[in-house]
Structure formats: C-alpha cells, structure tokens
DRENRO-719166 format. One record per residue (C-alpha): residue in three letters; x negated, y, z. Coordinates in pm, whole numbers, plus 50000, padded with zeros to 5 digits. Layout:
// residues N
ALAXYZ ...
This chain:
// residues 811
MET529775080049186 ASP530935054949444 TYR528685038749696 ILE528605000849733 ASN532234989849740 PHE532574961749990 ASN536334957449975 ALA538954931049913 GLU539244940649548 GLY535524934649505 MET535784900549668 ASN538644890349443 GLY536684900749139 CYS533744879949247 ALA535944849749302 GLU536154847448924 LYS532444851948850 LYS530404837749133 ASN527264834548924 ASN526994872448917 ILE523974882249133 PHE525754911249298 CYS528604888449398 SER526344860849528 THR524494886749735 PHE527424903949897 TYR530244878749895 PRO530634842850017 LYS528334817649853 MET529474791949596 THR530774759049723 GLN528324730149716 LYS530224714749425 GLU530004746749221 LYS526334750549306 CYS525534714949196 SER527434720448873 GLN525424751848801 GLU522124734448884 LYS523004705848649 ALA523614730448367 GLN520324747548447 ASP518484714048438 GLU519864707448092 ASP518474741047981 ASP515124732648138 GLU514804701947921 GLU514884722947605 TYR511304733947630 GLU510084698547700 ASP510804686547348 GLU508484658647232 ASP507824675746900 ASP506474705647089 GLU504164682647284 ASP502874667446961 GLU502214701846816 ASP500384712047135 ALA498234680847116 ILE497294687946752 GLN496164723246842 CYS494204711447144 ASN492524683346954 ALA491494708046687 MET489884730346947 SER488134700847103 ARG486654691346763 GLU485504727246717 GLY483194723747014 GLY485254730047323 GLY484924694147443 GLN487124675147688 LYS487144703547939 ALA488504727247675 TRP491134701747573 LYS492444698847929 PHE492474736347985 CYS494184740847650 ALA496944716447736 VAL497694735048059 ILE497784769147893 LEU499884758547596 ARG502434742147824 ALA502524774448026 LEU503114794547710 SER505894770847610 LEU507554777847941 VAL507094815047894 GLU508564813247544 TRP511574794147680 VAL512014820047954 ASN511794848047699 LYS514664833247503 ARG516794837647811 ARG515804874347837 ARG514004870148164 ILE511384894248296 MET508134880248436 PRO506094899848690 PHE502444893348618 VAL500314892948305 VAL499444857448201 PRO495724857748268 THR495264863847903 PHE491554858647915 LEU492354822047984 VAL494724819247693 LEU492394835547443 LEU489834808647519 PHE492014783547343 VAL494354801247102 PRO492784800046751 ALA495554816846552 LEU495344853646639 ARG495824882746405 ALA492924889946174 THR492124924046321 VAL489384907846532 ASN487004884246357 ASP486154848946466 THR482634858546566 THR483944884146815 ARG486434859146951 LYS483634834047006 ILE481564860747184 VAL484454869447413 GLN485184832647476 ASP481574825947575 ALA481484856347803 LEU484594844647984 PHE483294809148027 ASP480014822848160 ALA481854846848393 LEU484044819048526 ASN480974797948600 SER479214827748756 VAL482114835748988 ASP482474799249086 SER478754794949151 ALA478694825649375 THR480744806549633 GLY477594795749814 LEU476674831549892 GLU479704835950117 PRO479274818950456 SER482504808650622 VAL483834834550868 PRO486094822151151 ASP489534838151177 GLY489364869251390 ALA485584872851363 ILE485924902651129 VAL488734926851210 SER490234943250904 SER493224965950856 GLN493464958350482 VAL494054920950469 ALA494894908050122 ASN497974886350078 ALA498264856649843 GLU499364876749542 SER496484901149581 LYS494014872649611 LYS495234858149284 LEU494644891649117 GLN491154893649266 PHE490094860749112 THR491294872948774 GLY489684906748831 ASP486354892248942 VAL486094870948627 LEU487004899948400 GLU484564922848577 VAL481674898648534 ALA482654891148174 THR482734928448103 GLN479214931948242 PHE477974903148025 LEU479504918147711 VAL478294953647775 LYS474774942547861 LYS474434922847538 TYR476564942147292 GLY477264976547443 VAL480524992247554 GLY481844993347198 ILE482744956547210 LEU485274962447486 THR487764977147243 ASP487714945247037 ALA487764923547349 ASN490874941047474 GLU492414938947129 VAL492194901447164 LEU494144904447486 ALA496664927847329 GLU497234904147038 LEU498634878647274 SER502384884247278 ALA503214862247576 PRO505184879847850 GLU503814884548195 SER503494854348420 ALA501654841948726 SER497894838148743 PHE497194802848623 LEU493504806648687 SER494054811649059 GLN496244780549056 LEU493624760048872 ARG490934771349113 THR492724762949435 LYS489584767549641 ARG490154804549586 GLN493284803549797 SER493244811950163 SER494584789150431 SER496364818650590 ASP500114822650618 TYR499994847950334 SER498834821050093 ASN501054793650225 PRO504604806550251 PRO507344783550380 SER508084754550151 GLY509844765749836 GLN509664802649927 VAL508374828049675 CYS506934859349838 GLN506634880349524 GLY509424866449311 PRO510194881948971 PRO513584896748890 LYS515844877448657 SER516824909248479 CYS516524945848565 PHE519974950848418 ASP521694927548660 PRO524374946148858 VAL522464940749182 HIS519824965049055 ASP522514991249004 ARG523044992349376 ILE520164977749574 ARG516504987549598 SER514464955549576 ILE512074947549858 THR509134944549617 GLY509984975649414 TYR510754955549099 CYS513164971948857 ASN513185006049024 ASN512115018948685 ARG514124998048443 ASP511965008748149 LYS508824996548328 ALA509984969148562 THR506744964048755 GLN505524999948770 ALA504815011449127 ASN506034978949280 ALA503984959049530 VAL500614945349417 THR500204968549120 PRO497434992749016 ILE496905027849141 ARG496665055648881 ARG493995082248819 LEU494755119248815 LEU492075126448557 GLY492475093648373 THR488895083548440 THR486545070648711 SER483025077648831 TYR480845046548850 SER477095046448803 ASP477405021448518 SER480755035848403 LEU482385002648492 GLN482134991848857 ALA478825000549026 ILE479215025049315 ARG477955060249240 ASN474615063449418 ALA472625091149249 SER472745128849261 VAL472985149048941 THR469395158949026 GLY468275122749002 SER467675118349375 PRO469705092849576 LEU473045103849719 PRO473005106550099 SER474345078250312 THR477955084950402 ARG477105079350771 LEU474535107150742 ILE477195129450587 SER479565120750870 ASN476965128851133 LYS475965162150982 LEU479315175350857 HIS482075158751057 ASP480975154851420 GLU483345174651644 GLY480675179351908 SER481695186952265 THR484545211252192 PRO487645196352025 ASN489595220351808 PHE493325216451877 SER496175229351664 PRO498005258751822 SER501375248651677 VAL501495212951541 ASN501985183951778 HIS500405149451778 LEU503625134051647 HIS502955150051308 MET499755129851284 GLN501565098251386 ILE504445102151140 GLY501855109450872 GLN500185076150944 PHE503575059050939 ILE504155073950592 ALA500715062050483 HIS501475026850603 ASP504755027850411 ILE503175035850076 ILE499425028450094 PHE497844994250140 MET494664990049936 PRO493564954550026 SER489944945150082 SER488154919349872 VAL488004884250012 ALA485634854650001 LYS486254825749761 ASP488184806950031 GLY490394837350096 SER488804846750428 ASN487474881050522 LEU483964889350402 ASN481314896350663 CYS479624927050516 THR477854937350837 SER474274931150730 CYS472484956550513 SER471524927350286 SER475094914550248 PRO475514926549884 THR472934900549784 THR473284874550062 VAL477084874550104 SER478954890249813 THR478664917449554 ASN481954929649704 CYS480034940750014 ALA479084977550036 PRO477554982750383 ILE476765018450485 PRO473205024450612 ALA472985042350944 PRO470135067450985 SER467205054651189 ASP467865081551450 ASP471605075251475 LYS472755079751834 TYR475575054151823 PHE474815029751541 THR471245024351655 PRO468865000751468 VAL469464963751529 SER465784959851618 LYS462444976351556 THR462274958951220 GLU465954957451120 ALA468064987451030 ARG471754988551114 CYS474524991350860 ILE478214998550909 ARG480264971250747 LEU482404979150447 THR484094955650204 ARG484954969249862 ALA488604974049776 LEU489964943649596 ASN489544944249218 GLY492824938649037 GLN491724946848682 SER493684928448413 GLY491584936748109 PHE487994942348001 GLY486644975148130 VAL486684994648454 ARG487244980248800 THR490844986348911 GLN492274988849261 ILE495814979849364 ASP498414989549621 GLN499644958649803 ASN502714976949937 THR505414991649720 HIS504335026649621 TYR507775040749699 LEU509015057450019 ASP511265027950102 MET510505019450466 SER508454989050366 VAL506644996550690 VAL509824983350860 TYR511304959550601 GLY508214946450421 SER506964947250061 SER507444910349983 ASP510324886550026 CYS508364866950287 GLU507704898050495 ALA511344908350466 GLN512574874650588 ASN510124874050878 VAL511634905351037 ARG515324896350993 SER517484878151246 PHE519984867950976 SER522794875551215 ASN525114905451169 GLY522504924150965 LEU520164928251263 LEU516374929551272 LYS514484908451524 THR513324923251855 TYR511504911252165 THR513174920052496 GLY511064900752743 MET509844932652909 GLY513334945352980 TYR513114969852690 ALA513064964252316 LEU509854958852125 PRO509254944351777 PRO509164906251767 GLN505954890651892 THR503524870151686 LYS500964845651819 ASN499234841351483 ASP497694875651422 THR493964868351399 ASN493224905851401 CYS494914910351738 GLN492314916152008 SER494844912952293 LYS495624878052413 ASN498434860852600 PRO500704875652726 TYR499974907752531 TYR500724894552188 CYS500814917051885 PHE503924920551671 THR505544911851339 VAL507084940351141 GLY507184950150776 ASP503574962350781 PHE500604941650897 ARG498884971751059 ASN501544978851323 CYS499104971751608 LEU496224991251455 HIS496545013651761 PRO499285017852024 GLY500585051051886 LEU502255032751596 LEU504405010051814 PRO506765037051948 LEU507755045551589 HIS508125009351481 THR510305003051784 VAL512485033751728 PHE513195026051363 ILE513964989451432 LYS516365000551706 GLU517935026451474 HIS518584999651213 ASN520204977351474 ARG522215006151620 LEU523735013451281 ALA524264976451211 VAL526314972651528 LYS528485002251425 VAL528994988251077 LYS529934953851208 SER532454969951442 ALA534054989051156 ARG533864960750899 SER534144928351094 SER534584907550776 TRP531194917250632 ASN528504891050643 ASP524864894650746 GLU523574902750396 GLN526174929450336 ILE525444947050664 TYR521654944150627 GLN521564958850275 PHE524104985850360 VAL522174997550668 ARG518794994450494 SER519965018250221 ILE520995044150482 MET517745039550676 VAL515635045450364 ALA517695076350282 GLN517225090350634 TRP513495083350613 GLN513105101150279 HIS515035130950414 ILE512805132950721 VAL509655131750506 TYR510745158850262 ASN512785180650497 GLU510715179450818 TYR507255164650766 LEU506085180650441 PRO507135216450532 LYS504775213850831 LEU501945202750604 LEU502205222150277 SER502685259150216 ASP505965271650072 LYS504265277649736 TYR503465240849689 LEU506855229649817 THR508485252549562 ASP506165246949267 PHE506425208949295 LYS510165209349375 LEU509715191749706 LYS512375210549901 THR515545191849988 MET518895207149899 LYS521355221150150 PRO524615203250236 GLY527245211149977 SER524745221949712 GLY525165192149484 SER522835163649396 PHE519285161249262 ARG519185157648883 GLY515445154448836 TYR514985116848806 ASP512525109948524 THR511955074948385 GLY508695087648240 MET507335096848582 ASN504915071048718 ALA505595069249091 ALA502445048649154 LEU499945062749399 SER496945081149264 GLY493555069249383 GLU492775105149481 PHE495795106149711 ALA495375071449862 ALA491595071149905 ALA491005107749990 ALA493655134950018 PHE496195117650243 ARG493445106650478 PHE493355142550605 GLY495395129750900 HIS492335113651054 SER491275149051139 GLN494505153551338 SER493925123651561 ARG492965129851922 GLN490745107652132 ASP493295107452416 PHE496875096352357 ALA499015110652634 ARG501995096052819 GLN504685118652961 ASP507945111653138 ALA511305128553086 THR510335157453316 ASN507135163853115 LYS505045149553399 SER501775134753278 LEU501365097253325 GLY497785097053208 ALA496445087952865 TYR494835059152686 ASP491625062152484 LEU491965055252112 GLY488505040052084 TYR489275012052327 ASN492655002952180 ILE492154994851811 PHE494144962951748 TYR494854959752120 SER498514959152221 ASP498434957652601 GLN499334994652637 VAL502894989352513 TYR503464962752780 GLN502854987553064 LYS506374987653204 SER505455008053511 LEU504245035653278 GLY507415036053071 GLY506385013852780 THR506655029652436 GLU509015057852539 THR506495077252747 MET504005072552465 LEU506505088352226 MET507045117652463 GLY503275122152480 LEU503075125052101 ILE505785151752102 LYS504395172152390 THR500665173252310 ALA498815191752037 ALA497305175051734 MET493745182551638 GLN493345210451385 VAL493025198251025 ASP489415206850947 ARG486075190150887 TYR485725177651245 PHE486825143651372 SER487155128951720 PHE484565105151862 PRO486625072951825 ILE487465081051463 ARG483785085151379 ASN482365057051589 GLN484795031851733 LEU487325020451475 PHE487824982551514 GLU485404982151805 ILE485624952752044 ARG485884964752403 GLY482514964752573 GLN480524960652250 ASN479204994252136 ALA478654997851760 SER480784967151686 GLY483244989151495 VAL482925013751210 ASP482805051051139 LEU486135057850966 ILE484905090150809 ALA481815073650660 VAL484165046450536 ASN486545072150383 ILE483745088750189 MET482285055350080 ARG485745042949985 GLY485985072249746 ARG482765061049579 ASP483925024849586 VAL487135032149394 GLY485375055149150 LEU486725089049257 LEU485015117749080 PRO483075143649284 TYR485115171549440 VAL484235198449186 LYS485805178348901 TYR489285182349051 ARG489265220149081 ASP490285224548718 ILE493685208148762 VAL494375231449054 GLY493335262348859 LEU490285270249071 PRO487105284648917 LYS484495260548785 VAL481515254249010 GLN478075259748858 ASN476245267949180 TRP476845270549553 ASN478105306349531 ASP481045295049319 LEU482515277949625 ALA482885310449818 SER486545315749728 THR487655283049884 PHE484995275550150 THR483715295350445 ALA480065305450444 GLY479495281850735 ASN480945252250550 ILE478905259750238 ALA475765261250449 ALA476665227950608 LEU477225211550269 LYS473785222950157 THR472215203150441 VAL473305169950290 TYR474015174949920 ALA471335184349666 ASP473875200549433 PRO477525210949463 ALA478315186749180 ASP477495158349424 ILE480075167149690 ASP482295137249765 LEU485985143949719 TYR486955135850077 SER484425159150238 GLY485255186449990 LEU488965184250061 VAL488735186250440 MET486225214850422 GLU488335237650199 THR489855267650375 PRO493545260150443 ILE496145279650248 SER498235303750450 GLY501365286150572 GLY499905251350529 GLN497355228450691 LEU495415219450375 GLY493255237350122 PRO494305242649760 THR492915210749606 ALA494175187849881 SER497555205449873 TRP497815200049497 ILE496955162749516 VAL499405156649802 ALA502185177049643 GLU501715159949306 GLN502085125849471 PHE505245134249664 ARG506735148849347 ALA506045115849172 LEU507595096549462 LYS510705118349439 THR511285122249066 GLY510035087248981 ASP512275069149231 ARG515645059249084 PHE516975053749436 TYR515775086649586 TYR518615095649822 GLU519675128649660 ASN519775113549312 GLN522815107049101 VAL521545086348809 GLN523465070448523 ASN523995032848567 THR522865034948928 VAL525345034549215 GLY523925060249455 PHE525475080149737 THR528525101949697 GLN528225139249758 ASP529725135550107 GLN527265107950188 ILE524315128250062 ASP525415157650275 ALA525705135050581 ILE522095123950529 ARG520965160050480 ARG522135167550835 VAL519935140050984 LYS517165150651221 LEU514305128851342 ALA514865143251689 LYS518345127751697 ILE516995093651600 PHE514605096151895 CYS517435106652124 GLU519695077952021 ASN517025051052055 THR515305059852382 ASP516535060552740 ILE514385088552881 ILE514815115652618 THR517755138552697 ASN516205171152577 ILE513895174352279 ASN512125199852059 VAL514625212951807 ASP511745213451557 VAL510315179551641 PHE506825186451497 ASP506475221351647 LEU504445221051967 ASN506035253352085 SER509605246651978 ASN512495253452212 GLN514075222552360 VAL517745214752311 SER520075188952456 CYS520275156752257 SER524065159852261 SER523845192352064 ILE522205175151764 PRO524725158151532 ASP524405121051466 ILE524775106551117 ASP528505103251050 LEU529175068450916 LYS532785076450834 TRP531575088850495 PHE530005055050424 LEU532695031150550 
C-alpha cells in the first residue's frame, strides 16, 4: 500500500475533478468562478425540499394534531419538526451521513402515523411524560443561581455539543422517571420502540436550539461566525477518509460512522450499571441495608499516605506524567452544567435540592482534619458535579467522552474542528507557539476562566483544555508541539511546493503514529505484566516483521466506564507532592509543590530556572510514587485549591470513588468474574488478591465485601509480578488498549483494505522511534538521556546515539 501520494500526477488528476474532497484538501482550491458555479448548482438542489406541496402536506398534518388537542403550541412545534424531517429526508436522498440522533422524543410528540406495534394510548402516555419532563427541566432553572466565570474551577468543562446532549438527556431522564413511577419499568420497552420506529437519520439537537437559554455564552457555544465545531462527514466513503484520520473521529469505523468519535457514549464492560433506582440515582446503600460510607471517609481511612511516602524503586515520575497525557488524549467526561451553560456550584451540602439534581457533594466527616466544618452548625461538603448525562433514549443515565476515544493526539490537535483551527498557524503546516520568553511555549490565551494565574502568566491554548491543570503537563505539550513543527520544517524543505494543509496532515499522521508506538512499545510494558501484553496482543512488532492484520470493524474502540472512571485513574497514586527541577548536570534546582499549582501557570515562565526543560529533566530523574492504595497530600486535599484558601479545593480520591458511583459502576467484586478470579462470598475470599493488611483496612469502612467501590478495590489489589497493577485493574486496562488498537482503522501498524496506511518501510521507521529521541531533538539542555526513558535506574546514553525518525521513507 502506498502512503499519501502528493505528486505531480496526483495534482493533474485533481485538475479534472476538483469537487473531490481529497483533491480540495490537498491541492489548490477551485477558482472563485468554479466555486460560484458549484454553489449555484447546490442552491438549486436546496430548493427541491422547499416544494410548496410539501408545505401544504405539513400544514394538514399539523392542523390535524392541533385539532386533536395539542393546541397552538403543538402546531408550532410540529411545523418546526416536520420541516426538519423534510430536510433530513432530502439529505438522505443524497446519501449523506448525519452525526447526531434527531431528538426523537421531540418528533414523536407530533408524528401520528407510526407503525401499529405501539398503541395510541401508549403514545399518548409517552407524549405526556415528555411534555411534563420538558416543563420540569425548564422550571428547574430557578434553582441554579448564576455563577461568575472562574468562580468554580473545573477540569471537565462541557463544550457546546455536550451541552446540547445534556439538555436532551435531562429531559429523557426526567421523562423516564415519570413513566417508571406511574407505569413501572416495563413501559420503557414500548417507549423506546416509539423512538426506534422513527426512521429519520441522525441530526442535530433541535430541542437545544429551540431552548436557547440552555446555551452558554462561552466560546465553546459561540464558535466564529459560520464555523461548525463538530461538523458531520459528507460520506465515510469519500476518498479523504481513505487517507486521513478526522479530527473528530468520524468515519474511523465506516460501518459505524460515529462510534468512538468525540461527544459519544462510553460503553460498559458488563453491559449494565449500578444505580439505586436502576436508572440514575447514585448507589448509597450497603447490601446490609445500612448507608454506604462517605467517599471522603473512605479516602481518609484507606488512602492517606501518612508521613512516609512510598516511592517506586524503578519507575520514574515521567511514567506518571505520560500516563496523564494519554488520559487527556482519550478521556474527557464533561461535568453537567447549569441551564445557562455555566458551571454548577455544588459546594453546599444542600446543593442537590437548592442548586441542581446534578450536584453530588461529598460529606466530610465532622472530625476531618483538612475539610473542617464550615461552622458549629454547618457541615462541610466537598463539591462534586455529576458527569453530564448524554442519554438518547428512555432508560439509564449515560455518560459521554467529549474527546475522541482514539489514541490520536487530540491532546495536541483537538477533538473538534474549532479546537483544531485554534492551534494551527495556517502557514507551512506549523502549529502556533509563544516565544516571548526566549524559548517556545504553547500559544497563550487570555480567556481561560479556569486559569488562576494572571497577567503576564497567562495559560495556554492547545488541543486539550486541561493543559494547565498543573505545570507538569506543559513540558510534554511543548515538546510535542515542537516535534510537529520540527518535522514540518523538514517536510517543507523537501517538498517546497506543498501547501499548508498538505504539510499539516502529512506531519500529523506521522505524529499520531509515533505517539501510538510510544504508548504500546514503551509506556504499557512498564505498566502491565508480560502475560497481559501477550494475552491481549498489545506488543508492537519488530522492524521487518510485517504489518498488523488484526483490525476488526466489530471492535468498539469506545472507552469503557470502568477504564475511564476507575482503572486508568491508578496514576493518581504515582503522583508526588514535589515536582523536581534538574539541570543538564543533574543538579537540583528545587521543586514546586503540586498543591499550590493547580491551574496556575507561573512555574513555566521561570526563565532563570530553565523553564519547561528543567521540569522535564526532573520528571525523568526522580522516582514516581509506588502504585498502591496511598496518595500524596495534594491529591487527597488540594486539587483545584486557590492559593492561601485551605479547603477551597477537593479530594481527588474521594471524587474518584464518588465518580464511580455517579456513573453507575458496579462494586469491585462484580468484575472479578471477567478476570477469572474466585467469587467473593465473604472477606476471606479476597485473600488471594489482597494482603491481610488491606483486607483489614477495608473492613474498617465497608460493612460487606460486596460494597467495595471499584476504584478502592483496584488500587488495593496486590500487583502482579512484572507489572504495577493487580489482576482486575490489569485486565480492564489491557482490554481497553486492545480495543484502541484493533478498533482503530488508522492504527499505525495496520494495513487495511480501502485504507491508505503506511508502507512496510514507513512502519519500520516508526517502530524505531524512541520517546527519548523526541526529548533530545526538542530541548536544548538534554544531551544525555536514559536509554529506557521510564526506568529510573537506566543507563544514560548520548542523544546522538539514538536514531531519529528517517523521513526519507515518507517523502
């Protein structure tokens, strides 16, 4: 298979068919005359669905519904929906693919002619429930006091597309509750059959457009004029999708165009959830009938590191940081928002009733040493907003991933078209940088309301919103931006006729391939034992050994809730309190404290201390914390804390455990079956996978082993020999990375029919890539580096002895 062929022959071919998407992407644009001619033809097509006879037919249907009792309001809604369906039908005739389900609950309110499998009485019941739910959601607006920008710091800010899904999800959730309360869960099958009967293709959420008050005033909800941030593909079988991975993830799986793309649901390993009402209410009771313990209490009793940190003897702090970079590439579970799109203030213990039902504050014990009571009469809670509900049918609450689920460097390039455009210079394929300090940093932004640092220490704009979550992320963002630009300069030198788009897409494809190789060839072998790497086929192949033939269109690459909300959060245990700086001679330049630097960026502006490069050296040369049940003080007490205001942040471990309950993860013992571990009937049954000390600790907070939260259970398992995780955590992590490999049509080692991947020589060139070399090439101070970049005790070698990626195979 040939890689993208940017040659004269290709240009000549495109001269004859400039409407071809591949050609318009990689070769000179149409002349203005040609463009106008094409637009005129398109306008003539547009007029087809605006036929007057169709309008008359629509009016007849709407008038009939109005006479049947819907009234004027129903008539107006009906007109909007039927016109939308006319548009969808017209689009369908042109074999287009639409990205979102038409909020079908809206359509079913007004469409009388559905198949006879559901009777009219049921349809009326469903219609009434949806009207009541819509009114209920709208009337709840008064509960949510306005919160000024920046007043509530959040790392999971929902974008415009996610907010649209939440409005749909909130209505469906409330309607589900109404139906179940009155008629029982059995009616949900019929209610969803009504939705299934609707044959309209997927489209945008009309309800969120009709209720504009739901939209936020943030940049996410107001993209530049005419710009679509989450645009649908015209066709997954366009030649461009043979060659180029879309920013949003659309069309990666051509059989399921939206699967695992940005703003789509997570999946469930066991196909079910654990809610107290089986639908959405957070699990709060033990199997014994007593209340489950507060997750802050669990954190205090099980996860406090005490006065003696436990450091890894062999794994460095960089492994933690790359792990977080991976997480930010593939995991972004947005938080619910208020009706105006702003962050919810879920600080008060009463916020579920006074602010929003999407608040889930965590009670702190009355004797808590850090989160002390607000007053003698008021207890303190740790704020937590529930993950945004993106359900699209009647039934169980559903969470989404706002990023693409794939390993595609969205952390650098973005997961929406708007994010992608914000980081590009649109000159010679380069990404934007800021060089005001005399060294390269990502481009600055003055509009980040989460940023706690002020002028001149602005935060930054990159592909992922969380880049300034703490300073340890910025060295990696900087290095990968510089690596992209380094390769772009080389490509421009070798192919001077290529335009910006050609160079950008060409380099992006190589960058993603290098990233995937680093994850599978260097990161995972330091995390998982050889058994799991082998059993789940996670090992990369050696140069010259052929290509990977395991791509499976039936593999859902979407993230599992168990991975995103529990297993891959193991890395919080690796995080130190002190982040060291070291110079090229390994001399210490001090350290910064994690707890005082969450969403503060001033550390990377410290030119006298070497900026981001000495921070990177510190990550390489210091030990990570051991992966176990203990977590550093800032992780458990100071996340999002404002400097000088104790207890203004959150306990990340209490949040992790509560997040598991929020998204409906089953208790830990339920997952042992899929791993092949013995069933747990009593505490003694844990002895094969837990130390006696950890079992004793669990008994101090849980009434029964069946109550153990998944997150606590995973980090308390005894690690498998040769890996850092226990058996259940290893299985969940390995299963996910298998899905990301075999379910990704563009995985770098693949050779897939009707997909233009890399040649064998190109694949072999990528297989020789080392993360250490990327660090060497994109820093000034690193001349010698650990040959095994994640091994604390690795021998150092000269940067010149590590081969660079050889672009001759690509050009």
